[in-house]
VOPATI-355855 format. One record per residue (C-alpha): residue in one letter; x, y, z; residue number from 1. Coordinates in nm, 4 decimals. Example, Ala and Ser with C-alpha at 12.3 -4.5 7.8 and 13.67 -1.06 7.14 Angstrom:
<dotis>
+-----+----------+----------+----------+-----+
! res !     east !    north !       up !   n !
+-----+----------+----------+----------+-----+
!   A !   1.2300 !  -0.4500 !   0.7800 !   1 !
!   S !   1.3670 !  -0.1060 !   0.7140 !   2 !
+-----+----------+----------+----------+-----+
</dotis>
This chain:
<dotis>
+-----+----------+----------+----------+-----+
! res !     east !    north !       up !   n !
+-----+----------+----------+----------+-----+
!   X !  10.9002 !  14.0944 !  10.3449 !   1 !
!   X !  10.7369 !  13.8919 !  10.7074 !   2 !
!   X !  10.4167 !  13.7430 !  10.7125 !   3 !
!   X !  10.2197 !  13.5547 !  10.9203 !   4 !
!   X !  10.0905 !  13.2069 !  10.8434 !   5 !
!   X !   9.7622 !  13.3414 !  10.7498 !   6 !
!   X !   9.8615 !  13.6146 !  10.5662 !   7 !
!   X !  10.1270 !  13.4394 !  10.3401 !   8 !
!   X !   9.8568 !  13.1990 !  10.2628 !   9 !
!   X !   9.6048 !  13.4781 !  10.1633 !  10 !
!   X !   9.8919 !  13.6015 !   9.9211 !  11 !
!   X !  10.0045 !  13.2887 !   9.7588 !  12 !
!   X !   9.6302 !  13.1783 !   9.7240 !  13 !
!   X !   9.5806 !  13.5200 !   9.5443 !  14 !
!   X !   9.8219 !  13.4863 !   9.3027 !  15 !
!   X !   9.6826 !  13.1519 !   9.1779 !  16 !
!   X !   9.3196 !  13.2815 !   9.1868 !  17 !
!   X !   9.4286 !  13.5295 !   8.9632 !  18 !
!   X !   9.6190 !  13.3170 !   8.7298 !  19 !
!   X !   9.3009 !  13.1582 !   8.6704 !  20 !
!   X !   9.3545 !  12.8289 !   8.9324 !  21 !
!   X !   8.9690 !  12.7399 !   9.1181 !  22 !
!   X !   8.9841 !  12.9245 !   9.4685 !  23 !
!   X !   8.9870 !  12.5928 !   9.6056 !  24 !
!   X !   9.2799 !  12.4738 !   9.4633 !  25 !
!   X !   9.4303 !  12.7646 !   9.4909 !  26 !
!   X !   9.3630 !  12.7454 !   9.8533 !  27 !
!   X !   9.4851 !  12.4053 !   9.8640 !  28 !
!   X !   9.8103 !  12.4769 !   9.6997 !  29 !
!   X !   9.8942 !  12.8029 !   9.9660 !  30 !
!   X !   9.8314 !  12.6320 !  10.2202 !  31 !
!   X !  10.0808 !  12.3557 !  10.1350 !  32 !
!   X !  10.3261 !  12.5855 !   9.9985 !  33 !
!   X !  10.3070 !  12.7726 !  10.3162 !  34 !
!   X !  10.2898 !  12.4918 !  10.5393 !  35 !
!   X !  10.6519 !  12.3826 !  10.3268 !  36 !
!   X !  10.8089 !  12.7255 !  10.4073 !  37 !
!   X !  10.7148 !  12.7405 !  10.7555 !  38 !
!   X !  10.8703 !  12.4104 !  10.8229 !  39 !
!   X !  11.2187 !  12.4951 !  10.6894 !  40 !
!   X !  11.1566 !  12.3355 !  10.3160 !  41 !
!   X !  11.1757 !  12.6527 !  10.1289 !  42 !
!   X !  11.2532 !  12.4505 !   9.8310 !  43 !
!   X !  10.9066 !  12.3060 !   9.8337 !  44 !
!   X !  10.7594 !  12.6343 !   9.8992 !  45 !
!   X !  10.7558 !  13.0066 !   9.7731 !  46 !
!   X !  11.0279 !  12.9012 !   9.5097 !  47 !
!   X !  10.7854 !  12.6739 !   9.3236 !  48 !
!   X !  10.5283 !  12.9446 !   9.2864 !  49 !
!   X !  10.6790 !  13.0911 !   8.9914 !  50 !
!   X !  10.7230 !  12.7296 !   8.7668 !  51 !
!   X !  10.3638 !  12.6458 !   8.9537 !  52 !
!   X !  10.2338 !  12.9761 !   8.7214 !  53 !
!   X !  10.4676 !  12.9261 !   8.4336 !  54 !
!   X !  10.3055 !  12.5827 !   8.3860 !  55 !
!   X !   9.9500 !  12.6788 !   8.4492 !  56 !
!   X !   9.9899 !  12.9226 !   8.1251 !  57 !
!   X !  10.1918 !  12.6379 !   7.9208 !  58 !
!   X !   9.9113 !  12.4072 !   7.9855 !  59 !
!   X !  10.1623 !  12.1594 !   8.1904 !  60 !
!   X !   9.8782 !  12.1525 !   8.5009 !  61 !
!   X !   9.5116 !  12.2119 !   8.4441 !  62 !
!   X !   9.4446 !  12.4797 !   8.7329 !  63 !
!   X !   9.0442 !  12.4432 !   8.6786 !  64 !
!   X !   9.0772 !  12.0280 !   8.7630 !  65 !
!   X !   8.8280 !  11.8979 !   9.0270 !  66 !
!   X !   8.9821 !  11.5909 !   9.1665 !  67 !
!   X !   8.7676 !  11.3007 !   9.2168 !  68 !
!   X !   8.7610 !  11.0002 !   9.4312 !  69 !
!   X !   8.6433 !  10.6363 !   9.3447 !  70 !
!   X !   8.6083 !  10.3683 !   9.5624 !  71 !
!   X !   8.6917 !  10.0731 !   9.3736 !  72 !
!   X !   8.7158 !   9.8270 !   9.6832 !  73 !
!   X !   8.6010 !   9.7952 !  10.0487 !  74 !
!   X !   8.9155 !   9.9986 !  10.1778 !  75 !
!   X !   9.0342 !  10.1241 !   9.8146 !  76 !
!   X !   8.9652 !  10.4616 !   9.6894 !  77 !
!   X !   9.1395 !  10.5721 !   9.3596 !  78 !
!   X !   9.1646 !  10.9258 !   9.2782 !  79 !
!   X !   9.2320 !  11.1490 !   8.9798 !  80 !
!   X !   9.3718 !  11.4600 !   8.9947 !  81 !
!   X !   9.2731 !  11.5557 !   8.6729 !  82 !
!   X !   9.6403 !  11.6730 !   8.5896 !  83 !
!   X !   9.6015 !  11.9671 !   8.8146 !  84 !
!   X !   9.8303 !  12.0576 !   9.1147 !  85 !
!   X !   9.8259 !  11.7477 !   9.3894 !  86 !
!   X !   9.7194 !  11.9074 !   9.6591 !  87 !
!   X !   9.3835 !  11.9387 !   9.6446 !  88 !
!   X !   9.4155 !  11.5297 !   9.5190 !  89 !
!   X !   9.5976 !  11.4636 !   9.8791 !  90 !
!   X !   9.3186 !  11.6509 !  10.0556 !  91 !
!   X !   9.0559 !  11.4532 !   9.9084 !  92 !
!   X !   9.2754 !  11.1278 !   9.9850 !  93 !
!   X !   9.3010 !  11.2372 !  10.3379 !  94 !
!   X !   8.9025 !  11.2841 !  10.3700 !  95 !
!   X !   8.8375 !  10.9679 !  10.2331 !  96 !
!   X !   9.0742 !  10.7790 !  10.3950 !  97 !
!   X !   9.0190 !  10.8289 !  10.7614 !  98 !
!   X !   8.6597 !  10.6617 !  10.7710 !  99 !
!   X !   8.8031 !  10.3672 !  10.5430 ! 100 !
!   X !   9.0334 !  10.3090 !  10.8163 ! 101 !
!   X !   8.8589 !  10.3485 !  11.1161 ! 102 !
!   X !   8.5757 !  10.1125 !  10.9486 ! 103 !
!   X !   8.8407 !   9.8467 !  10.7444 ! 104 !
!   X !   9.1338 !   9.8515 !  10.9794 ! 105 !
!   X !   9.3124 !   9.9670 !  10.6885 ! 106 !
!   X !   9.2520 !  10.1981 !  10.3746 ! 107 !
!   X !   9.4352 !  10.2835 !  10.0625 ! 108 !
!   X !   9.4468 !  10.5877 !   9.8550 ! 109 !
!   X !   9.6178 !  10.5877 !   9.4616 ! 110 !
!   X !   9.6504 !  10.9041 !   9.3140 ! 111 !
!   X !   9.6970 !  10.9403 !   8.9590 ! 112 !
!   X !   9.7775 !  11.1863 !   8.6886 ! 113 !
!   X !   9.8869 !  11.4777 !   8.9648 ! 114 !
!   X !  10.1661 !  11.7151 !   8.9904 ! 115 !
!   X !  10.4515 !  11.7607 !   9.2494 ! 116 !
!   X !  10.3497 !  11.6318 !   9.5813 ! 117 !
!   X !  10.5518 !  11.8745 !   9.8277 ! 118 !
!   X !  10.6262 !  11.8011 !  10.1391 ! 119 !
!   X !  10.4792 !  11.4696 !  10.2049 ! 120 !
!   X !  10.5748 !  11.4569 !  10.6001 ! 121 !
!   X !  10.2551 !  11.7417 !  10.5843 ! 122 !
!   X !  10.0495 !  11.4969 !  10.4568 ! 123 !
!   X !  10.1248 !  11.1811 !  10.6666 ! 124 !
!   X !  10.1216 !  11.3861 !  11.0139 ! 125 !
!   X !   9.8096 !  11.5089 !  10.9049 ! 126 !
!   X !   9.6310 !  11.1406 !  10.9717 ! 127 !
!   X !   9.8636 !  11.0614 !  11.2362 ! 128 !
!   X !   9.7069 !  11.3357 !  11.4218 ! 129 !
!   X !   9.3994 !  11.1810 !  11.3635 ! 130 !
!   X !   9.5265 !  10.8776 !  11.6008 ! 131 !
!   X !   9.6658 !  10.6779 !  11.2702 ! 132 !
!   X !   9.9574 !  10.5276 !  11.1508 ! 133 !
!   X !  10.0597 !  10.6563 !  10.7403 ! 134 !
!   X !  10.2944 !  10.5409 !  10.4788 ! 135 !
!   X !  10.2968 !  10.7872 !  10.1778 ! 136 !
!   X !  10.5029 !  10.6645 !   9.8542 ! 137 !
!   X !  10.5337 !  10.9246 !   9.5500 ! 138 !
!   X !  10.7198 !  10.9296 !   9.2037 ! 139 !
!   X !  10.9037 !  11.2258 !   9.0576 ! 140 !
!   X !  11.0229 !  11.2913 !   8.7302 ! 141 !
!   X !  11.4085 !  11.1027 !   8.6558 ! 142 !
!   X !  11.6728 !  11.2675 !   8.8009 ! 143 !
!   X !  11.8129 !  10.9624 !   8.9266 ! 144 !
!   X !  11.9969 !  10.6391 !   8.7460 ! 145 !
!   X !  12.0039 !  10.2813 !   8.8316 ! 146 !
!   X !  12.3264 !  10.2084 !   9.0624 ! 147 !
!   X !  12.5975 !  10.1992 !   8.8588 ! 148 !
!   X !  12.4158 !  10.3844 !   8.5190 ! 149 !
!   X !  12.4624 !  10.7793 !   8.3966 ! 150 !
!   X !  12.1411 !  10.8187 !   8.2454 ! 151 !
!   X !  11.8419 !  10.9520 !   8.4744 ! 152 !
!   X !  11.5508 !  10.6570 !   8.4972 ! 153 !
!   X !  11.4168 !  10.7270 !   8.8614 ! 154 !
!   X !  11.2658 !  11.0318 !   9.0568 ! 155 !
!   X !  11.4303 !  11.1475 !   9.4180 ! 156 !
!   X !  11.0883 !  10.9513 !   9.5394 ! 157 !
!   X !  11.0452 !  11.0072 !   9.8924 ! 158 !
!   X !  10.8945 !  10.7659 !  10.1318 ! 159 !
!   X !  10.6624 !  10.9512 !  10.4479 ! 160 !
!   X !  10.5820 !  10.7512 !  10.7444 ! 161 !
!   X !  10.3995 !  10.8915 !  11.0717 ! 162 !
!   X !  10.2550 !  10.7548 !  11.3648 ! 163 !
!   X !  10.0281 !  10.9371 !  11.6683 ! 164 !
!   X !  10.2569 !  10.9423 !  12.0114 ! 165 !
!   X !  10.0918 !  11.0331 !  12.3306 ! 166 !
!   X !  10.0835 !  11.4158 !  12.4371 ! 167 !
!   X !  10.3420 !  11.5337 !  12.1861 ! 168 !
!   X !  10.3322 !  11.5752 !  11.7591 ! 169 !
!   X !  10.3599 !  11.2597 !  11.5881 ! 170 !
!   X !  10.6391 !  11.0725 !  11.5167 ! 171 !
!   X !  10.6994 !  11.1792 !  11.1224 ! 172 !
!   X !  11.0112 !  11.0334 !  10.9420 ! 173 !
!   X !  11.0295 !  11.1879 !  10.5606 ! 174 !
!   X !  11.3248 !  11.1420 !  10.3217 ! 175 !
!   X !  11.4129 !  11.1425 !   9.9391 ! 176 !
!   X !  11.5777 !  10.8556 !   9.8038 ! 177 !
!   X !  11.8376 !  11.0412 !   9.6444 ! 178 !
!   X !  12.1267 !  11.2354 !   9.8998 ! 179 !
!   X !  11.9021 !  11.5158 !   9.9355 ! 180 !
!   X !  11.6234 !  11.6408 !   9.7841 ! 181 !
!   X !  11.6081 !  11.7740 !   9.3949 ! 182 !
!   X !  11.4103 !  12.0870 !   9.5381 ! 183 !
!   X !  11.7608 !  12.1974 !   9.7499 ! 184 !
!   X !  11.9395 !  12.2088 !   9.3942 ! 185 !
!   X !  11.6733 !  12.3925 !   9.2582 ! 186 !
!   X !  11.6602 !  12.6109 !   9.5023 ! 187 !
!   X !  12.0531 !  12.6743 !   9.4816 ! 188 !
!   X !  12.0095 !  12.7364 !   9.1228 ! 189 !
!   X !  11.7706 !  13.0176 !   9.1562 ! 190 !
!   X !  12.0071 !  13.1399 !   9.4549 ! 191 !
!   X !  12.3608 !  13.1569 !   9.2428 ! 192 !
!   X !  12.5511 !  12.9865 !   9.5060 ! 193 !
!   X !  12.7219 !  12.6522 !   9.4334 ! 194 !
!   X !  12.6295 !  12.2832 !   9.5863 ! 195 !
!   X !  12.8345 !  12.0064 !   9.8115 ! 196 !
!   X !  13.0432 !  11.7707 !   9.5543 ! 197 !
!   X !  12.8310 !  11.4930 !   9.7066 ! 198 !
!   X !  12.4885 !  11.5801 !   9.6320 ! 199 !
!   X !  12.5098 !  11.5284 !   9.2603 ! 200 !
!   X !  12.6538 !  11.4116 !   8.9440 ! 201 !
!   X !  12.7295 !  11.5900 !   8.5533 ! 202 !
!   X !  12.5628 !  11.4329 !   8.2644 ! 203 !
!   X !  12.9553 !  11.2686 !   8.2186 ! 204 !
!   X !  12.8879 !  11.1233 !   8.5848 ! 205 !
!   X !  13.1136 !  11.2840 !   8.7639 ! 206 !
!   X !  13.0833 !  11.4568 !   9.1236 ! 207 !
!   X !  12.9747 !  11.8169 !   9.0667 ! 208 !
!   X !  12.9094 !  12.1879 !   9.2673 ! 209 !
!   X !  12.7397 !  12.3700 !   8.9555 ! 210 !
!   X !  12.3457 !  12.3429 !   9.0378 ! 211 !
!   X !  12.3005 !  12.3795 !   8.6611 ! 212 !
!   X !  12.5400 !  12.0951 !   8.5671 ! 213 !
!   X !  12.3471 !  11.8729 !   8.8409 ! 214 !
!   X !  12.0033 !  11.9696 !   8.6837 ! 215 !
!   X !  12.1179 !  11.8031 !   8.3567 ! 216 !
!   X !  12.3012 !  11.5474 !   8.5291 ! 217 !
!   X !  12.2264 !  11.2755 !   8.8207 ! 218 !
!   X !  12.0965 !  11.2677 !   9.1914 ! 219 !
!   X !  12.3019 !  11.0691 !   9.3863 ! 220 !
!   X !  12.1393 !  10.8190 !   9.5864 ! 221 !
!   X !  12.0806 !  10.8097 !   9.9517 ! 222 !
!   X !  12.2767 !  10.4958 !  10.0776 ! 223 !
!   X !  12.4310 !  10.3893 !   9.7096 ! 224 !
!   X !  12.2843 !  10.1140 !   9.5869 ! 225 !
!   X !  11.9864 !  10.0411 !   9.8141 ! 226 !
!   X !  11.8781 !  10.3474 !   9.7730 ! 227 !
!   X !  11.8455 !  10.3291 !   9.4126 ! 228 !
!   X !  11.6653 !   9.9798 !   9.4873 ! 229 !
!   X !  11.4596 !  10.1620 !   9.7171 ! 230 !
!   X !  11.3630 !  10.4183 !   9.4321 ! 231 !
!   X !  11.2757 !  10.1346 !   9.1941 ! 232 !
!   X !  11.0152 !   9.9974 !   9.4694 ! 233 !
!   X !  10.8869 !  10.3635 !   9.4702 ! 234 !
!   X !  10.8107 !  10.3681 !   9.1114 ! 235 !
!   X !  10.5689 !  10.0615 !   9.1058 ! 236 !
!   X !  10.4144 !  10.1203 !   9.4345 ! 237 !
!   X !  10.3259 !  10.5041 !   9.3077 ! 238 !
!   X !  10.3407 !  10.5222 !   8.9347 ! 239 !
!   X !  10.2748 !  10.1137 !   8.8618 ! 240 !
!   X !  10.0114 !  10.1264 !   9.0518 ! 241 !
!   X !   9.8208 !  10.4219 !   9.0043 ! 242 !
!   X !   9.8798 !  10.3767 !   8.6015 ! 243 !
!   X !  10.1599 !  10.7390 !   8.6573 ! 244 !
!   X !  10.4052 !  10.8176 !   8.4578 ! 245 !
!   X !  10.7530 !  10.6287 !   8.5297 ! 246 !
!   X !  11.0141 !  10.8742 !   8.6091 ! 247 !
!   X !  11.1615 !  10.8097 !   8.2896 ! 248 !
!   X !  10.8209 !  10.9462 !   8.0835 ! 249 !
!   X !  10.7802 !  11.2007 !   8.3061 ! 250 !
!   X !  10.8200 !  11.5662 !   8.2155 ! 251 !
!   X !  11.0309 !  11.7982 !   8.4464 ! 252 !
!   X !  10.8545 !  11.9757 !   8.7845 ! 253 !
!   X !  11.1402 !  12.2453 !   8.7112 ! 254 !
!   X !  10.9763 !  12.3881 !   8.3812 ! 255 !
!   X !  10.7246 !  12.4895 !   8.1656 ! 256 !
!   X !  10.8557 !  12.2252 !   7.8833 ! 257 !
!   X !  10.6180 !  11.9456 !   7.8197 ! 258 !
!   X !  10.3477 !  11.7348 !   7.8705 ! 259 !
!   X !  10.1564 !  11.7005 !   8.2067 ! 260 !
!   X !  10.4063 !  11.5184 !   8.4769 ! 261 !
!   X !  10.1491 !  11.2917 !   8.5209 ! 262 !
!   X !  10.2987 !  11.1631 !   8.8102 ! 263 !
!   X !  10.1399 !  10.9090 !   9.1263 ! 264 !
!   X !  10.1193 !  10.8866 !   9.4798 ! 265 !
!   X !   9.9908 !  10.6206 !   9.7025 ! 266 !
!   X !   9.9018 !  10.6538 !  10.0761 ! 267 !
!   X !   9.8510 !  10.4229 !  10.3077 ! 268 !
!   X !   9.6803 !  10.4664 !  10.6523 ! 269 !
!   X !   9.6391 !  10.1831 !  10.9185 ! 270 !
!   X !   9.4000 !  10.2163 !  11.2363 ! 271 !
!   X !   9.6322 !  10.0994 !  11.5299 ! 272 !
!   X !   9.3388 !   9.9335 !  11.6827 ! 273 !
!   X !   9.3081 !   9.6431 !  11.4260 ! 274 !
!   X !   9.5488 !   9.4327 !  11.5914 ! 275 !
!   X !   9.3906 !   9.4651 !  11.9513 ! 276 !
!   X !   9.6265 !   9.7194 !  12.0396 ! 277 !
!   X !   9.4861 !  10.0903 !  12.1448 ! 278 !
!   X !   9.7833 !  10.1997 !  12.3204 ! 279 !
!   X !   9.9865 !  10.2382 !  12.0337 ! 280 !
!   X !  10.1026 !  10.6247 !  12.1173 ! 281 !
!   X !  10.1929 !  10.5425 !  12.4088 ! 282 !
!   X !  10.4434 !  10.2883 !  12.2916 ! 283 !
!   X !  10.5807 !  10.5083 !  12.0280 ! 284 !
!   X !  10.6338 !  10.7632 !  12.3132 ! 285 !
!   X !  10.8096 !  10.4858 !  12.5146 ! 286 !
!   X !  11.0153 !  10.4412 !  12.1715 ! 287 !
!   X !  11.1104 !  10.7740 !  12.1578 ! 288 !
!   X !  11.1922 !  10.8818 !  12.5071 ! 289 !
!   X !  11.4757 !  10.5352 !  12.4904 ! 290 !
!   X !  11.5818 !  10.7511 !  12.1346 ! 291 !
!   X !  11.6129 !  11.0883 !  12.3358 ! 292 !
!   X !  11.7546 !  10.9271 !  12.5973 ! 293 !
!   X !  12.0944 !  10.8749 !  12.4351 ! 294 !
!   X !  12.2893 !  11.1933 !  12.4456 ! 295 !
!   X !  12.2695 !  11.3915 !  12.1089 ! 296 !
!   X !  12.0212 !  11.1211 !  11.9837 ! 297 !
!   X !  11.6974 !  11.3187 !  11.8288 ! 298 !
!   X !  11.3670 !  11.1633 !  11.7166 ! 299 !
!   X !  11.3201 !  11.2339 !  11.2939 ! 300 !
!   X !  11.0947 !  11.4651 !  11.2692 ! 301 !
!   X !  11.1341 !  11.7431 !  11.5136 ! 302 !
!   X !  11.3395 !  12.0061 !  11.3633 ! 303 !
!   X !  11.1468 !  12.0492 !  11.0965 ! 304 !
!   X !  10.8097 !  12.0459 !  11.4025 ! 305 !
!   X !  11.0399 !  12.2945 !  11.6197 ! 306 !
!   X !  11.1016 !  12.5440 !  11.3154 ! 307 !
!   X !  10.7018 !  12.5445 !  11.2215 ! 308 !
!   X !  10.6061 !  12.6357 !  11.6004 ! 309 !
!   X !  10.8424 !  12.9274 !  11.5614 ! 310 !
!   X !  10.6972 !  13.0658 !  11.2040 ! 311 !
!   X !  10.3682 !  13.0141 !  11.4031 ! 312 !
!   X !  10.4497 !  13.2647 !  11.6392 ! 313 !
!   X !  10.7048 !  13.4727 !  11.4312 ! 314 !
!   X !  10.5683 !  13.4326 !  11.1107 ! 315 !
!   X !  10.7464 !  13.3284 !  10.7767 ! 316 !
!   X !  10.9967 !  13.5477 !  10.5376 ! 317 !
!   X !  10.9624 !  13.5917 !  10.1839 ! 318 !
!   X !  11.3593 !  13.6008 !  10.0583 ! 319 !
!   X !  11.4108 !  13.9510 !   9.8142 ! 320 !
!   X !  11.4880 !  13.7254 !   9.5275 ! 321 !
!   X !  11.1984 !  13.5165 !   9.5541 ! 322 !
!   X !  10.9852 !  13.7952 !   9.6386 ! 323 !
!   X !  11.0809 !  14.0089 !   9.2936 ! 324 !
!   X !  10.9640 !  13.6629 !   9.0803 ! 325 !
!   X !  10.6469 !  13.6406 !   9.2915 ! 326 !
!   X !  10.5299 !  14.0045 !   9.2678 ! 327 !
!   X !  10.5853 !  13.9742 !   8.9098 ! 328 !
!   X !  10.3508 !  13.7171 !   8.8602 ! 329 !
+-----+----------+----------+----------+-----+
</dotis>
């Protein structure tokens, strides 16, 4: 089924509202899931809907939660997601951060008692579109072992960054610290297809092409020991600062078993004029031009931004297998 972006948001929002989610939160979740789908990140898009709803009914996520913000320092805001979906809390963080960064030069939002942070590129890009530099980290339920281990301890723990560019879309970097995002393995499991043998290990630490074994095993870290070390950094920056669960304490985002995952996200926003530099966007564009002048070199994030432009023009398609699951909701 093909839908325009507006139709897709209305469709997804209606599903969550009919399942008891507050209208404002349902719309926030819908915008995030549709935006993920529109930029080609299907593992964070429509395929999350069935499990999101199942978690709602099991009490693992609170559809009535209203996030609250508390200014704890002149440039720091603490946001309680209330065990609800992450997206309303992230929307509130962006609303709070923009004026704080303008006033203080730098601002930080610590989001606690939260859920799946989704495609973080979409979060930091929203701040960069306002002329700000943004950095975000989020932890996730354990799926990656420390280097040399076989027991999951860290999440895939993505890092995202964005900076404004002159007369162009922002520069956006978004990467999971596993070799691939875990959502790709979830999508492979739903489709009943195998995965490449270098994405994950089974429970005994052996490479596997079976997505079921991969889900029950561990993800391979990006950059081997370096990726595992960065994942530890994110655990501390996201869960440690916010009081959220570390990855090994959090319940899975892929099923409706257990208690609320209670994850943490930290967003740092910088007004680039704080160092007397009012030409950052122009300088980033200069760097981008140097990168793109080198043959096949390309800027991070441009592929997803290109897919999104096509989706805005042509709409997005809901695949048949997931459409059946969604319609049942």
